C-alpha positions as CSV (number, residue, x, y, z in Angstrom):
1,X,0.0,0.0,0.0
2,X,1.3,3.4,-1.0
3,X,1.7,6.1,1.7
4,X,-0.7,9.1,1.8
5,X,2.2,11.5,1.1
6,X,4.8,12.1,-1.5
7,X,8.6,12.4,-1.0
8,X,8.5,16.3,-1.1
9,X,5.9,16.3,1.6
10,X,8.0,13.9,3.7
11,X,11.1,16.1,3.2
12,X,9.2,19.2,4.2
13,X,7.8,17.6,7.4
14,X,11.1,16.2,8.4
15,X,12.9,19.5,7.8
16,X,10.2,21.3,9.9
17,X,10.9,19.0,12.8
18,X,14.5,20.1,12.9
19,X,13.6,23.8,13.2
20,X,13.7,24.8,16.8
21,X,11.3,27.1,18.6
22,X,12.8,30.5,19.4
23,X,15.6,30.1,16.9
24,X,16.2,32.0,13.7
25,X,16.4,30.4,10.3
26,X,17.2,31.8,6.8
27,X,15.0,30.2,4.1
28,X,14.5,30.4,0.4
29,X,11.4,29.8,-1.6
30,X,9.6,26.5,-2.1
31,X,10.3,23.6,0.2
32,X,12.4,25.6,2.7
33,X,9.7,28.1,3.1
34,X,7.1,25.4,3.4
35,X,9.2,23.7,6.1
36,X,9.5,26.9,8.1
37,X,5.8,27.6,7.8
38,X,4.9,24.1,9.0
39,X,7.3,24.4,11.9
40,X,5.7,27.7,12.9
41,X,2.3,26.0,12.9
42,X,3.4,22.9,14.8
43,X,6.5,22.6,16.8
44,X,8.2,26.0,16.6
45,X,5.6,28.9,16.9
46,X,8.3,31.4,17.9
47,X,10.6,30.5,15.0
48,X,12.0,33.7,13.3
49,X,12.1,33.3,9.6
50,X,14.5,35.4,7.4
51,X,13.9,35.2,3.7
52,X,16.7,35.2,1.2
53,X,15.2,38.4,-0.3
54,X,15.5,40.2,3.0
55,X,12.1,39.8,4.7
56,X,12.4,39.2,8.5
57,X,9.8,37.5,10.6
58,X,6.9,37.9,8.3
59,X,3.4,36.6,9.2
60,X,2.6,34.0,6.6
61,X,-1.0,32.8,6.6
62,X,-0.4,31.1,3.3
63,X,2.5,30.3,0.9
64,X,3.8,33.4,-0.7
65,X,4.1,33.5,-4.5
66,X,7.4,35.3,-4.1
67,X,9.3,36.6,-1.2
68,X,11.1,39.3,-3.2
C-alpha cells in the first residue's frame, strides 16, 4: 500500500521538525519556506524566519508567490 504523502511532503515535514522554537532560520522559496511555515504552525511557533530576499519575521498565513 502506498503512503498518503509524496517524497516532497515527507522532506518538508522532516525539515520542519529540525527547526527549533525560538531560533532564527534563513530560508529560500519553495520547500524551505514550506518547512518553516509548517514548523511555525506545529513545533516552533516562535521560529523567526528570514527570507533570502530580505524579509524578516513575516506573518505567513499562506505560501507566498514570491518573497522578493
